C-alpha positions as CSV (number, residue, x, y, z in Angstrom):
1,M,62.4,25.7,6.1
2,G,65.5,25.9,3.9
3,L,65.5,26.5,0.2
4,I,67.9,24.2,-1.7
5,R,68.9,24.9,-5.3
6,R,70.7,22.1,-7.0
7,N,72.5,22.2,-10.4
8,K,71.7,18.9,-12.1
9,K,75.0,19.1,-14.2
10,S,77.3,19.3,-11.2
11,S,77.7,17.7,-7.8
12,E,77.6,20.9,-5.7
13,T,74.5,22.3,-4.0
14,I,73.8,25.8,-2.7
15,V,71.8,25.8,0.5
16,Q,70.1,28.9,1.9
17,N,69.5,28.7,5.7
18,S,68.0,32.0,7.0
19,N,70.5,34.7,5.9
20,Q,73.5,32.4,5.5
21,W,74.4,30.6,2.3
22,E,76.4,27.4,2.3
23,L,78.1,25.5,-0.6
24,M,77.8,21.7,-0.1
25,N,79.3,18.9,-2.1
26,E,77.6,15.7,-3.2
27,S,78.2,13.9,0.1
28,G,76.5,16.7,2.0
29,Q,79.6,18.3,3.6
30,T,79.9,22.1,3.8
31,V,82.6,23.3,1.4
32,R,82.4,27.1,2.1
33,S,80.1,29.2,4.3
34,D,82.1,32.4,4.8
35,I,81.4,34.0,1.5
36,D,78.5,36.3,0.9
37,F,77.0,34.8,-2.2
38,T,74.5,37.6,-2.5
39,Q,77.4,39.9,-3.7
40,M,78.7,37.4,-6.2
41,Q,77.8,37.1,-9.8
42,V,75.7,33.9,-9.8
43,P,75.8,32.1,-13.1
44,Q,72.5,31.7,-14.9
45,I,71.2,28.1,-14.8
46,A,68.7,26.9,-17.3
47,P,65.3,26.1,-15.7
48,E,65.4,22.5,-16.9
49,N,68.7,22.0,-14.9
50,L,67.3,23.6,-11.7
51,Q,65.6,21.5,-9.1
52,E,63.9,23.0,-6.0
53,T,63.1,21.0,-2.9
54,A,62.0,22.0,0.5
55,T,63.6,20.6,3.6
56,E,62.4,21.2,7.1
57,V,64.8,23.1,9.4
58,V,64.3,22.1,13.0
59,P,64.6,25.1,15.3
60,D,66.9,24.9,18.4
61,E,64.5,24.7,21.3
62,D,67.1,26.3,23.6
63,N,67.4,29.5,21.6
64,I,63.9,29.9,20.1
65,N,60.8,30.3,22.1
66,V,57.6,29.7,20.2
67,T,54.4,31.1,21.7
68,P,51.4,29.0,20.6
69,T,48.7,31.0,19.0
70,E,45.4,30.2,17.2
71,E,47.2,30.3,13.9
72,N,49.8,27.8,15.1
73,T,47.4,25.3,16.5
74,S,46.3,22.5,14.1
75,K,42.7,22.4,13.1
76,K,40.7,19.5,11.7
77,V,39.5,20.1,8.2
78,S,35.7,19.4,8.1
79,K,34.7,17.1,5.3
80,P,32.0,18.3,3.0
81,W,28.6,16.7,3.6
82,I,28.3,15.8,0.0
83,K,31.1,14.7,-2.3
84,R,31.8,16.3,-5.6
85,F,31.0,13.1,-7.4
86,D,27.5,12.9,-5.8
87,A,26.9,16.6,-6.5
88,Y,27.8,16.1,-10.1
89,I,25.3,13.2,-10.6
90,M,22.5,14.9,-8.6
91,K,23.0,18.1,-10.6
92,K,22.7,16.2,-13.8
93,F,19.7,14.2,-12.6
94,L,17.6,17.0,-11.1
95,G,18.6,19.5,-13.9
96,T,17.6,17.1,-16.7
97,F,14.4,16.1,-14.8
98,F,13.1,19.7,-14.4
99,F,14.2,20.6,-17.9
100,A,12.2,17.6,-19.3
101,I,9.2,18.6,-17.2
102,L,9.2,22.1,-18.6
103,V,9.6,21.0,-22.2
104,L,6.8,18.5,-21.9
105,L,4.5,21.0,-20.2
106,A,5.1,23.5,-23.0
107,I,4.0,20.8,-25.5
108,V,1.0,19.9,-23.3
109,I,-0.1,23.6,-23.2
110,V,-0.1,23.7,-27.0
111,F,-2.2,20.6,-27.5
112,D,-4.5,21.5,-24.6
113,I,-5.2,24.9,-26.0
114,N,-5.9,23.3,-29.5
115,E,-8.3,20.8,-27.9
116,K,-10.2,23.4,-25.8
117,L,-9.9,26.4,-28.0
118,D,-13.6,27.2,-28.2
119,A,-14.1,27.0,-24.5
120,M,-11.0,29.1,-23.8
121,L,-12.2,31.8,-26.2
122,T,-15.5,31.9,-24.4
123,A,-14.1,31.9,-20.9
124,P,-12.4,35.0,-19.4
125,L,-8.7,35.0,-19.9
126,K,-8.0,35.5,-16.2
127,E,-9.9,32.3,-15.3
128,T,-8.2,30.4,-18.1
129,V,-4.7,31.3,-16.9
130,F,-5.1,31.4,-13.1
131,K,-7.9,29.0,-12.5
132,Y,-7.2,26.4,-15.1
133,F,-3.6,26.3,-16.3
134,L,-2.1,27.3,-13.0
135,N,-3.7,24.3,-11.4
136,F,-3.7,21.9,-14.4
137,L,0.1,22.0,-15.1
138,P,1.2,20.9,-11.6
139,Y,-1.5,18.2,-11.7
140,F,-0.3,16.9,-15.0
141,A,3.4,17.0,-14.0
142,N,2.8,15.3,-10.7
143,Q,0.8,12.5,-12.3
144,F,3.6,11.5,-14.6
145,A,6.6,12.5,-12.5
146,P,7.8,8.9,-11.9
147,L,7.9,8.2,-15.7
148,F,9.7,11.5,-16.2
149,V,12.2,10.3,-13.7
150,F,12.7,7.1,-15.7
151,I,13.2,8.9,-19.0
152,T,15.5,11.4,-17.3
153,V,17.7,8.6,-15.9
154,I,17.9,6.8,-19.3
155,F,18.7,10.1,-21.1
156,F,21.5,11.6,-19.0
157,T,23.1,8.3,-18.0
158,S,23.3,7.2,-21.6
159,K,24.9,10.5,-22.3
160,L,27.5,9.9,-19.5
161,A,28.2,6.4,-20.8
162,D,28.5,7.6,-24.4
163,H,31.2,10.1,-23.2
164,S,32.9,7.3,-21.3
165,E,32.3,9.1,-18.0
166,I,30.8,5.9,-16.4
167,I,33.9,4.0,-17.5
168,A,36.1,6.6,-15.8
169,M,34.1,6.5,-12.6
170,M,34.4,2.7,-12.5
171,S,38.1,2.8,-13.3
172,S,38.7,5.2,-10.3
173,G,37.4,2.6,-7.9
174,I,33.7,3.5,-7.7
175,S,31.5,0.4,-7.6
176,F,28.1,0.2,-9.3
177,K,26.4,0.1,-5.9
178,R,28.2,3.4,-4.9
179,L,27.3,4.9,-8.2
180,M,23.6,4.3,-7.5
181,V,23.6,6.3,-4.2
182,P,23.3,9.8,-5.8
183,Y,20.6,8.4,-8.2
184,L,18.5,7.1,-5.3
185,V,19.0,10.3,-3.3
186,S,17.8,12.4,-6.2
187,A,14.9,10.0,-6.7
188,A,14.0,10.3,-3.0
189,L,13.9,14.1,-3.3
190,I,11.6,14.0,-6.3
191,A,9.4,11.3,-4.7
192,A,9.1,13.2,-1.4
193,G,8.1,16.4,-3.3
194,T,5.5,14.6,-5.5
195,L,4.1,12.7,-2.5
196,V,3.5,15.9,-0.6
197,L,1.9,17.5,-3.7
198,A,-0.3,14.5,-4.3
199,L,-1.5,14.1,-0.7
200,Y,-2.1,17.7,0.3
201,V,-1.5,20.4,-2.4
202,I,-2.8,19.1,-5.7
203,P,-6.4,18.1,-4.5
204,P,-7.4,21.6,-3.4
205,A,-6.0,22.9,-6.7
206,N,-8.1,20.3,-8.6
207,V,-11.3,21.9,-7.1
208,K,-10.7,25.0,-9.1
209,R,-9.5,23.1,-12.2
210,I,-12.5,20.8,-12.3
211,E,-14.9,23.7,-11.6
212,Y,-13.5,25.5,-14.6
213,T,-13.9,22.5,-16.9
214,N,-17.4,21.8,-15.7
215,R,-18.4,25.3,-16.4
216,W,-16.7,26.1,-19.7
217,V,-15.6,22.8,-21.3
218,K,-17.9,19.9,-20.4
219,N,-20.0,19.5,-17.3
220,K,-19.2,16.1,-15.7
221,R,-20.7,17.0,-12.3
222,V,-23.6,14.8,-11.2
223,D,-26.4,17.1,-10.0
224,F,-29.4,14.7,-10.0
225,G,-30.0,11.3,-8.4
226,D,-32.9,8.9,-8.5
227,N,-33.9,6.2,-6.0
228,I,-31.2,7.0,-3.5
229,Q,-30.8,4.7,-0.6
230,L,-28.1,4.7,2.0
231,Q,-27.3,4.0,5.6
232,V,-27.1,7.1,7.7
233,K,-25.7,5.2,10.7
234,P,-26.0,1.6,11.8
235,G,-29.7,0.7,12.1
236,I,-30.9,3.9,10.3
237,M,-31.7,3.8,6.6
238,A,-32.7,6.8,4.4
239,Y,-34.4,6.9,1.0
240,L,-35.0,9.7,-1.5
241,S,-37.1,9.2,-4.6
242,R,-35.2,12.1,-6.4
243,Y,-32.7,14.8,-5.5
244,D,-31.7,17.9,-7.4
245,N,-28.4,19.4,-6.3
246,T,-28.9,22.6,-8.2
247,T,-31.9,23.5,-6.0
248,K,-30.7,21.4,-3.0
249,R,-34.1,19.8,-2.9
250,G,-35.2,16.2,-2.6
251,Y,-38.6,14.5,-2.9
252,R,-40.4,11.7,-1.1
253,F,-38.0,11.3,1.8
254,T,-38.2,8.3,4.1
255,M,-36.0,7.5,7.1
256,E,-36.4,4.2,9.1
257,E,-34.8,3.2,12.3
258,F,-34.3,-0.5,13.2
259,K,-33.3,-2.3,16.4
260,G,-32.2,-5.7,15.2
261,N,-34.9,-6.7,12.8
262,T,-37.6,-4.6,14.5
263,L,-38.8,-1.3,13.0
264,V,-39.0,1.3,15.8
265,S,-39.6,4.6,13.9
266,R,-40.3,6.0,10.5
267,V,-40.0,9.6,9.3
268,T,-41.5,10.6,5.9
269,A,-41.6,14.0,4.2
270,N,-43.0,15.2,0.9
271,N,-39.8,17.1,0.2
272,V,-36.5,18.0,2.0
273,V,-34.1,20.9,1.5
274,Y,-30.4,20.9,2.3
275,D,-28.6,24.1,3.4
276,T,-25.0,25.0,3.6
277,L,-24.9,24.5,7.4
278,G,-25.5,20.8,7.0
279,R,-29.1,20.9,8.0
280,W,-32.0,19.1,6.3
281,K,-35.4,20.8,6.4
282,L,-38.4,18.4,6.2
283,N,-41.6,19.8,4.7
284,D,-45.0,18.2,5.2
285,Y,-43.5,15.5,7.4
286,S,-44.9,12.8,9.6
287,I,-43.1,10.8,12.4
288,R,-44.3,7.4,13.4
289,K,-42.9,5.6,16.4
290,F,-43.6,1.9,17.1
291,D,-43.6,0.2,20.5
292,G,-44.9,-3.3,20.0
293,L,-48.4,-2.9,18.8
294,K,-48.6,0.7,19.9
295,E,-48.0,3.4,17.3
296,T,-47.5,7.2,17.9
297,L,-48.0,9.6,15.1
298,K,-46.9,13.2,14.8
299,R,-47.4,15.5,11.8
300,G,-46.1,19.0,10.9
301,T,-45.4,21.4,8.1
302,A,-41.7,21.9,8.6
303,I,-38.9,20.8,10.9
304,D,-35.1,21.1,10.9
305,T,-33.0,18.1,11.5
306,M,-29.3,17.3,11.6
307,L,-28.5,14.2,9.6
308,D,-24.9,13.0,9.1
309,V,-25.5,13.0,5.3
310,E,-24.3,15.3,2.6
311,P,-25.3,15.4,-1.1
312,K,-21.7,14.4,-2.1
313,D,-22.3,11.1,-0.1
314,F,-24.8,9.9,-2.8
315,L,-24.1,12.1,-5.8
316,I,-20.7,10.9,-6.9
317,S,-19.1,12.6,-9.9
318,K,-16.3,11.2,-12.1
319,N,-13.5,13.3,-10.7
320,D,-14.6,13.7,-7.1
321,Q,-11.7,11.6,-5.8
322,E,-9.2,14.0,-7.2
323,M,-10.5,16.9,-5.1
324,L,-9.9,15.3,-1.7
325,T,-6.7,15.2,0.2
326,S,-5.5,11.8,1.3
327,P,-6.8,12.2,4.9
328,E,-10.1,13.4,3.6
329,L,-10.1,10.5,1.0
330,R,-9.4,7.9,3.7
331,H,-12.2,9.3,5.9
332,Y,-14.7,9.4,3.0
333,I,-13.9,5.8,2.1
334,N,-14.4,4.5,5.6
335,K,-17.5,6.6,6.1
336,Q,-19.1,5.3,2.8
337,K,-18.2,1.7,3.6
338,A,-19.9,2.0,6.9
339,R,-23.0,3.1,5.1
340,G,-22.9,0.2,2.7
341,V,-22.0,2.2,-0.4
342,A,-20.5,-0.1,-3.0
343,N,-19.1,2.1,-5.9
344,L,-16.0,3.2,-4.1
345,Q,-13.4,1.7,-6.4
346,Q,-12.4,5.0,-8.0
347,F,-11.7,6.5,-4.6
348,E,-9.7,3.5,-3.3
349,L,-7.7,3.4,-6.6
350,E,-6.9,7.1,-6.2
351,Y,-5.8,6.7,-2.6
352,E,-3.5,3.7,-3.4
353,K,-2.2,5.3,-6.6
354,R,-0.7,8.3,-4.8
355,F,1.6,6.0,-2.8
356,A,2.3,3.5,-5.5
357,M,3.4,6.1,-8.0
358,T,5.8,7.5,-5.4
359,A,7.4,4.0,-4.9
360,A,7.6,3.7,-8.7
361,A,10.1,6.5,-8.8
362,F,12.8,4.4,-7.0
363,I,12.0,1.2,-9.0
364,L,12.2,3.0,-12.4
365,T,15.4,4.8,-11.4
366,V,17.2,1.4,-10.7
367,I,15.9,0.1,-14.0
368,G,17.0,3.2,-15.9
369,L,20.5,3.2,-14.4
370,S,21.0,-0.5,-15.0
371,L,19.9,-0.3,-18.6
372,S,21.9,2.8,-19.6
373,S,25.1,2.6,-17.6
374,R,26.9,0.7,-20.4
375,K,28.0,2.1,-23.7
376,V,26.2,0.2,-26.5
377,R,26.9,0.0,-30.2
378,G,23.7,1.9,-31.1
379,G,24.5,4.8,-28.8
380,M,21.9,6.8,-26.8
381,G,19.1,6.1,-29.3
382,V,18.9,2.4,-28.3
383,N,18.7,3.1,-24.6
384,I,16.2,5.9,-25.0
385,G,14.1,3.6,-27.2
386,I,14.2,0.8,-24.6
387,G,13.3,3.4,-21.9
388,L,10.2,4.7,-23.8
389,L,9.1,1.1,-24.5
390,L,9.3,0.3,-20.8
391,S,7.5,3.5,-19.8
392,F,4.6,2.8,-22.1
393,S,4.4,-0.8,-21.0
394,Y,4.3,0.4,-17.3
395,I,1.4,2.7,-18.1
396,L,-0.4,0.0,-20.1
397,F,0.1,-2.5,-17.3
398,M,-1.3,-0.1,-14.7
399,T,-4.3,0.7,-16.9
400,V,-5.1,-3.0,-17.2
401,T,-4.9,-3.7,-13.5
402,Q,-7.1,-0.6,-12.8
403,T,-9.7,-2.1,-15.1
404,F,-9.6,-5.4,-13.1
405,A,-10.1,-3.4,-9.9
406,L,-13.1,-1.5,-11.4
407,S,-14.6,-4.8,-12.5
408,G,-14.2,-6.3,-9.1
409,Y,-11.7,-9.0,-10.1
410,T,-9.1,-7.7,-7.7
411,S,-8.8,-5.2,-4.8
412,P,-7.7,-1.6,-5.6
413,R,-4.6,-2.0,-3.5
414,L,-3.4,-5.1,-5.3
415,A,-4.3,-3.6,-8.6
416,M,-2.1,-0.5,-8.0
417,W,0.8,-2.5,-6.6
418,I,1.0,-5.3,-9.1
419,P,2.9,-3.2,-11.7
420,N,5.4,-2.2,-9.0
421,I,5.9,-5.8,-7.9
422,V,6.5,-7.0,-11.4
423,Y,8.9,-4.1,-12.2
424,T,10.7,-4.6,-8.9
425,I,11.6,-8.1,-10.1
426,I,12.8,-6.7,-13.4
427,A,14.9,-4.0,-11.5
428,I,16.6,-6.7,-9.3
429,F,17.5,-8.7,-12.4
430,L,18.9,-5.8,-14.3
431,Y,20.8,-4.5,-11.3
432,R,22.5,-7.8,-10.7
433,R,23.4,-8.0,-14.4
434,A,24.7,-4.4,-14.5
435,A,26.7,-4.8,-11.3
436,Q,28.7,-7.7,-12.8
């Protein structure tokens, strides 16, 4: 390469090629090349009158031999897997989301301590911290994560629009559809995390949390049952007059086996005891078998039997569905339906809710971006107000549909997905309006 220095006030140009200096006129012809300009007093030229350009000097292939090396070979520059624009939006999204979660959890801790102060003063501090709060805070955050996503999008997007950053992005050629990509990627990361937590991590943690509240706050566990009747397996029905889960003992037990409409055997016992190995011990029992008009009777004082029945199959507490992982929950629902148990709406609602709330994160993200991407006269306050109104309306709508499912007016699956269907229609309308 040659370095060219031109004086803007004259028509002559000094060109340096290797160690030789040449003086060229305006037409590009060499005026002088035999003078050593390095020994001459070069007049000082003001910086504003000096212009530097680089011109390529093509080497003479006959006189110069170039040996190719690794440094001389051209390399393809690998593109980053994520663009700076996407990283900027995702950083804003995820950072604001986790900050909002932490702030809200701090507020929740204050109110929860105030509500359960007497119980927490009675319970050991170690159990309160590690058994209750360590399991309650993830549970609470995961329950309302989609709504936090919505409020987060409304908040930080309104801030971007208020600072005219959205306008700058659109002016640089970024379409509204392209703008939504980092939003949906961030929502997908949050949704995947909350889904894994809801399906597999939170339920085992809820066992410790509910155990703490049952012991120190308010016992909601069902330990007694009267007139219990259920189907052990197809054709086999069991009945208990009363069962006490604290002593694991039931009274006046009867089990009947049918083939079609014909009774083939009946087992009765004065009382039964359930052990941790899943065995039922029958005390003062009698076994009758029927073969047409013929009857066989057998009596005894005690006998162990394996029945595919557990106390949790007929003693259903309020929060039992929250302590089962989704595979366990699905198995329990199918098992209870096969036995003819009817009060399974809470379990089915919990199962459907875990998936419906995950899908809600994407729907509410689209709504939040569509609402807050434009600068409005009222500033961020208007967008945040609209976001809070839609958040509470979503919660209210879901609560109403759950009530319909519990009352038997609709199926649990439809009840949990109706709010998502309605808000998906709203999201499509707002997206088309914002994209214009």
